[in-house]
C-alpha positions, 0 to 999 in steps of 0.5 A: 455443386461441390467445390474442389479444394486446392491442397493449400485450402485443405491445409488451411482448414486442417490447421484451423481444426488443430488451432480452434478445436484441439488447441482450445481443448488442450488449453482447457485441460492444461489450465484446470490441471495447473490451477489445481496444482496451485490451489487445490491443496488450499481448499480452492480446486477448480469447480467449473462454476461461477464461484471458481471464476469469481475467485480467479478474478478476485485473486488476479485483482489482488495480485495485480490490480492494473493487469491487462485483464481489467482494461475496458476492452477486455470486458468480454474476456472477464465475463467469460472467465467469470462464468468459471466454465472453461468449456465456454472460454474462447482462445482469447480467454484461455491465453489471458488466464494462462499467459498473462495472469499472476494467479497462474504464473508459469515461471514458478517451479511446480510438482506438476511440471515433472509429470509432463512429457518434454520433447523440447527445451522450451518452458510451459509458458513458451509452448503456450505462447507458440500456440498463441502465435500460430493462432494469431498469424496463421488463422485470426489474421490470415488474408486468404483461406490457404496455407502452403505445404511448407508453412502448414508442416511447420505450424502443425509441427509447432502445435504438435510439439507444444501439445506434447509438452503440455498434455499427458502422452495418452491424452486424446487430443494428441491422437487426434492431431496425429490422425489430422496430420495424416488425413488427405480429405476434409468433411463438409460439415467440419468445413462449414463449422470452421468457416463460422468459427473463423468469421467469429474470430475475425469479428471479435478481433475487429471489435477489440481493435475498434475499442482500442482505437476508441480508448486512444481517442478518449485518452487524447480527450482526457489529456486535453481536459487535464490541460484545460483544468490546469489553465483554469486552476492557474486562472483561479489561483490568481484570485486569492479569495478562491481556492484553486481546488474549487475547479474540481467541484465542477466535475465531481458528483456526490455518492448516493449515501452522502447525507443519508441518516442511516449511513451517518448513524452506522459510521458514527456507531461503528467508529465509537465502538472501535475507538472505545475498544468495545469489540464485543458490542461492535461485532454484534452491531455489525452482524445485526446490520448486515442481516437487516440491510438489503441495499448492496452498496450499504452492505459493502460499506458495513463490511468495510467498517467491519475490517476497520474494527478487525484491524484495530483488534489486531486481526489483520489477516481476517480483515485483509481476506474480507477486503480482497473478496470485496475488491471484485464485488465493488466493481458492480456497486452503484457507488463503485468509485467510492467503495473501491477507493475505500477498500484500497485505503483500508488495505493500505493501512494493513500493508503499512502495518506489515511493512509493505510501504510501496504497496500501501502507497500504490493503493493510496494513489489508486484510491485517490485517482478513483475519487477524482470524479467523486466528492467524498471528503471522508475518504480524502481525509483518511487517504491523506492521514494514511499518507502522513503515517506512511511518511513518518514510518519510513526511514529518514535522517534527523531533522528532515525538513522535506519530510516534516513539511510533507507530513504536515501538509497531508495532516492539514489536508486531513483536517480540512476534509474532516470539516467538510463531513457534516453528520459524521462524527470525525472528532476522534480522527481530528484529535489523532491528526492534531496529536500527530501534528504536535508530535511531528513539530516535536520531532517524534516519529516511529523511527525515532526522535529528532535531537532538536526542534525549532522555537517555532515548532515548539510554539506550534506544538504547545498551542495544539497540546494546550487546546487538546488538554481543554477537552481531555475527557472527550479523547479516546484512551489511545489519543489520551496516551498520545497526549502524554507523549506530546506533553512529556516531549514538550516539557523536555524540549523546554528544559523541564527534565523532571516534569518530562519524566513525571509525565512519562511515568503517568502515561505508562500507568495510564497505558497499563490501566487501559490495556495499551501494550503496543503504545508502551513501546513508544513510551520507552522510546521517549524515556530512553531519549530523555535519559540518554540526553540527560546522561550526556548533559551530566557527563558534559557538566562534570567534564567542564568542572574537572577542566576548571579545577585543573586550570585553577590548580595549574595557575596556583602552582605556576604562581608559587613557582615563579615568585622570588622569595628572600630568606629572612627571619621575622618575629620567629618566622622564617622567610621562604626561599624560592622552591621551599615548602610550607604554607603560604603566609600573609603578605607583609612588607610586600613579602610572603612567609612560610610557617615552619 
């Protein structure tokens, strides 16, 4: 028994055909063309395979880690995009890739745009968004399978205009659209297919809405948990014998590799070779370990250490490229939170070196959030040390008390975390932190040197320097050079200018011997600071001497001018009159004499 369709029902199914078939096909074509216009020249044309899909996700995460695409309820969309086969992408995946991704930002001006035939003044993004709105309101959220003639004509014209702007004039989809708009019948097989597609679309929409609802419920639970944690922290803080941070250990788990003998040896060996600038052995060791190890997580950790060594060598571009690729790979790791956090703070160091302070701070904040449920003191130490370095490299006023206290607080947290890492040799990092604390007390940072330091700061810096001098032979070359910095500046603060200059020259010779050209620039900063202040002190003393001489001369002249003399000859000498000239004689009988 056949069913007689009303005109409104026929309109609905024709519109569904346009939206579910022709629009999706057009968006797939448009996406590939846009991608190739941006990335083909750089060696990354769209290959319609997994490699292309994973590269898109990696680039998107690098550009915008907090994008909507990486929310939990978008997992099925990420899975589709990750396959890289655009023919399998549904409308949700296509709109996510075209409209909401940073890798395909339609607001840019590109050469391909000039090849498109324009029939409206809208931009490409607006045309794609028009297609999305038609799909959502006319199909996905339709109450009944019917559309009035007026609404149908308006929607179909919107779709046709958008497709005309996004596709070349000879594309088959445009021809199919014109045929569909003029047709008066609808085949049964097409109708059944569209009904199935419509049911799938509604099912997916309902799933997303349910997941969104669950996320909101989880958010409320998390808020209540945070409130409870704050209450417990307040309770614990009343007992001074227990640190408030102890509460977090109740909710934290340890990474699988913590305490692992191989992991500890790998970290210690790579750190030793990196800090010792033995990069040839470092490269060989890392390559051998990557070929030897089978565990995925351990391979990721070794590659992160490789990036650390590359950064120390100055090969920041290569290091950043490896870290960008690892961003997506870390999502599927067993110890995902720790490995992602480590990738983020390692990238933050490179961002900071390149002057991108805000990006570096954002990465560190993300890394810190990832570690709220995982107990990894090694990463906590690095994050706090990176924060201290970023704070010191930012522009600030001299003697900024808040900056100094913030830096010292982060450095203190770093030292505390280093003590919680048994089996891992963090002595070099501890020495770096101690030297950084001493230099902070002395008012030294990458932006300059403060004019003054308090006696309390000098006493603290002196204690740190003396302690480090006892183990001077165990310090790395770079740490030894920073010790010269601290000793020279401390001597100057104590008023020992010549000793400060001597230590600074020794440090310069040490830097040349150990091939540390970058650090010599900071020695120049200390030298200029000492000489500038010393010249001012000498000039200041000369001014005082000149002023004193002028005052003495003025006193003598005034005294000679106002003393009254009487003219009288005494023993062949003529008594000076007031205003007469000559050498002042010895006083005799209360008188003064001039020799003539």
